[in-house]
C-alpha positions in Angstrom: 0.0 0.0 0.0 0.9 3.6 -0.6 -0.7 5.9 2.1 -0.1 9.5 2.9 -2.2 10.5 6.0 -2.0 14.2 6.6 -3.4 16.1 9.7 -4.4 19.0 7.6 -4.6 20.4 4.1 -3.2 23.9 4.7 -0.6 25.6 7.0 -0.4 29.4 7.3 3.4 29.4 6.6 3.1 27.2 3.4 1.0 28.5 0.4 -1.3 26.2 -1.4 -3.3 23.2 -0.7 -1.0 20.5 0.7 1.8 23.1 0.3 3.4 22.0 3.6 3.7 18.4 2.2 4.1 19.2 -1.5 7.5 17.7 -2.0 6.5 14.4 -0.4 3.1 14.2 -2.3 4.8 15.1 -5.6 7.6 12.5 -4.9 5.0 9.8 -4.5 3.1 10.8 -7.6 6.3 10.8 -9.6 7.4 7.3 -8.2 4.0 5.9 -9.1 3.8 7.7 -12.5 0.6 9.4 -11.6 -1.0 11.4 -14.6 -4.3 12.5 -13.0 -5.6 12.6 -9.6 -9.1 11.5 -8.7 -10.4 13.7 -5.8 -13.1 12.7 -3.5 -14.4 15.9 -2.1 -17.5 14.8 -0.2 -16.4 16.2 3.1 -16.5 19.7 1.5 -19.9 21.2 2.4 -19.5 25.0 1.9 -17.3 25.1 -1.0 -17.3 24.1 -4.7 -16.0 20.7 -5.5 -14.5 21.5 -8.8 -12.8 24.6 -7.3 -11.2 22.3 -4.8 -10.0 20.0 -7.5 -8.6 22.9 -9.4 -6.9 24.2 -6.3 -5.3 20.8 -5.7 -4.1 20.4 -9.3 -2.5 23.9 -9.3 -0.8 23.3 -6.1 0.7 20.0 -7.1 1.2 20.6 -10.9 -0.9 17.6 -12.0 -4.4 17.2 -13.3 -7.1 16.6 -10.6 -10.7 15.9 -11.3 -13.5 15.5 -8.8 -15.4 12.2 -8.6 -18.7 13.8 -9.1 -17.8 14.6 -12.7 -18.1 10.8 -13.4 -21.4 9.1 -14.2 -20.2 6.0 -12.3 -18.2 6.6 -9.2 -17.2 3.0 -8.8 -15.8 2.8 -12.2 -13.9 6.1 -11.5 -12.3 4.5 -8.5 -11.5 1.3 -10.6 -9.7 3.4 -13.3 -8.0 5.8 -10.8 -4.2 6.4 -10.9 -4.3 8.1 -7.4 -7.1 8.6 -4.9 -7.2 11.8 -2.9 -9.8 12.5 -0.2 -10.2 16.0 1.0 -10.8 17.3 4.3 -14.1 18.8 5.6 -16.8 17.0 7.6 -15.9 13.5 8.3 -19.5 12.4 9.0 -20.7 13.5 5.7 -17.8 11.9 3.9 -18.2 8.5 5.5 -21.8 8.6 4.9 -21.4 9.3 1.1 -18.6 6.8 0.7 -21.1 4.1 2.1 -24.2 5.4 0.1 -22.3 5.4 -3.2 -20.8 2.0 -2.6 -17.1 3.2 -2.6 -15.7 1.5 0.5 -14.8 -1.8 -1.0 -13.7 -0.4 -4.4 -11.3 2.0 -2.6 -10.0 -0.8 -0.4 -9.3 -3.1 -3.4 -7.7 -0.2 -5.5 -5.3 0.7 -2.5 -4.6 -2.9 -1.3 -4.5 -4.9 -4.5 -3.7 -2.5 -7.3 -1.3 -0.4 -5.1 -3.0 3.0 -6.0 -1.6 5.8 -3.9 -4.1 7.1 -1.3 -3.7 10.6 0.0 -6.1 11.8 2.6 -6.0 14.9 4.9 -8.2 15.8 7.9 -11.4 14.0 7.2 -9.7 12.0 4.5 -7.2 10.9 7.1 -10.0 9.9 9.5 -11.8 7.7 7.0 -8.5 5.8 6.3 -8.7 4.3 9.8 -11.0 1.6 11.1 -13.8 4.2 12.1 -14.5 7.8 12.3 -15.0 7.7 16.2 -11.9 10.0 16.8 -13.0 12.7 14.4 -13.2 16.2 15.8 -16.3 17.1 13.6 -19.9 17.4 14.6 -22.4 14.7 13.3 -24.2 17.2 11.0 -26.0 14.4 9.1 -28.2 11.6 10.3 -25.5 8.9 9.7 -24.6 6.0 12.0 -21.0 5.6 13.0 -20.3 3.2 10.3 -17.0 1.4 9.7 -14.6 3.4 7.6 -11.9 2.3 5.1 -9.6 0.5 7.5 -6.5 1.0 5.5 -4.4 2.0 8.4 -5.3 -0.2 11.4 -5.2 2.3 14.2 -7.4 5.3 15.0 -6.0 8.8 14.2 -6.9 12.1 15.6 -6.0 14.7 13.2 -5.5 18.5 14.0 -4.5 17.4 17.5 -3.9 20.3 19.9 -2.9 20.2 23.5 -2.6 23.9 24.1 -4.6 25.4 27.0 -7.2 27.8 25.8 -7.9 30.7 28.3 -11.5 30.6 29.4 -12.4 27.3 27.9 -14.3 25.1 30.5 -15.0 22.1 28.3 -13.1 18.9 28.1 -9.6 19.1 26.5 -8.6 17.0 23.5 -6.6 14.8 25.9 -9.5 14.3 28.0 -11.7 13.3 25.0 -9.1 10.9 23.7 -8.7 9.4 27.2 -12.4 8.8 27.2 -12.3 7.0 23.9 -9.5 4.8 25.3 -11.6 4.2 28.5 -14.5 2.9 26.4 -12.2 1.1 24.0 -9.4 -0.2 26.1 -8.0 -2.5 23.4 -7.6 0.4 20.9 -4.9 3.1 20.6 -5.2 6.6 19.1 -2.4 8.3 17.1 -2.6 12.0 17.6 -1.2 14.1 14.8 -0.5 17.8 15.2 -0.9 20.3 12.4 1.4 19.9 9.5 2.4 16.4 10.2 1.8 13.0 8.5 2.3 9.4 8.4 3.6 7.8 5.2 3.1 4.0 4.6 4.8 2.4 1.7 4.5 -1.4 1.5 5.7 -2.5 5.1 7.5 0.7 5.9 6.0 3.5 7.9 7.5 7.0 8.5 6.4 10.0 10.6 7.3 13.6 9.4 6.4 17.0 10.7 7.0 20.2 8.6 7.3 22.0 12.0 9.6 19.5 13.7 7.0 18.5 16.2 6.1 15.1 17.6 2.9 13.1 17.6 1.3 11.3 20.7 -0.1 7.8 21.3 -2.9 7.4 23.6 -3.5 4.1 25.4 -5.9 3.2 28.1 -4.6 3.5 31.6 -1.2 5.1 30.4 0.0 8.7 30.4 0.1 9.8 26.6 3.7 9.9 25.3 5.1 12.1 22.5 7.3 10.7 19.8 9.4 12.1 17.1 9.7 9.1 14.7 7.4 6.1 13.8 9.3 3.5 15.7 6.7 3.1 18.4 4.0 2.5 15.7 5.6 -0.7 14.7 4.0 -2.5 17.6 0.6 -1.2 16.8 0.3 -2.2 13.1 -0.4 -5.7 11.9 1.6 -5.3 8.8 4.7 -5.2 11.0 6.3 -2.0 9.3 10.0 -1.8 9.1 11.2 1.6 10.4 
């Protein structure tokens, strides 16, 4: 498999969509000889899908087309050179992936044909077993259905552990601790802004454009921060080489 799972699509100090990870994305596309990107923008609710595809293509220097332009979305997946899933609302995204029957076609494309998968924010969330660790509100009447399960552990993108003055609600750490308490056999990988996980075959790598680490949340343990992907080797069934 070829996965790039990014916490977010934009960063203030790096222009353009995926600008902070542009070199890594372009390197992957060049290595896989990708001529055209298939964008799944279902998470985008308040912006135009074609505009998002154009923005992506201009930023990366490769043609990008939104899946809604195809009469048969399943066939679009079957013919795709690369699958990109945009950020936005994870609930809406996962709902439409199921409604259009795209879960299995995407799984087969990535696992069997080696089609590169790049997902940021919501697109990162749905690459995991479920969307239970999304930060998004359930804006649609969608059950917590299984997601793509391309990456075997839950991810929390946009992770933030800063203290916000005047905020009296639960912190992100507390919310993730609640998840682990309810699901003690599962772990959560918390990705800060401008950071990513890259999976290529049996290898896994962590990278942050800002030189920051990621955290792993486990039930009954104090969250630990790491700067490389070595701790993830024990959490993934494909025994990655790090």
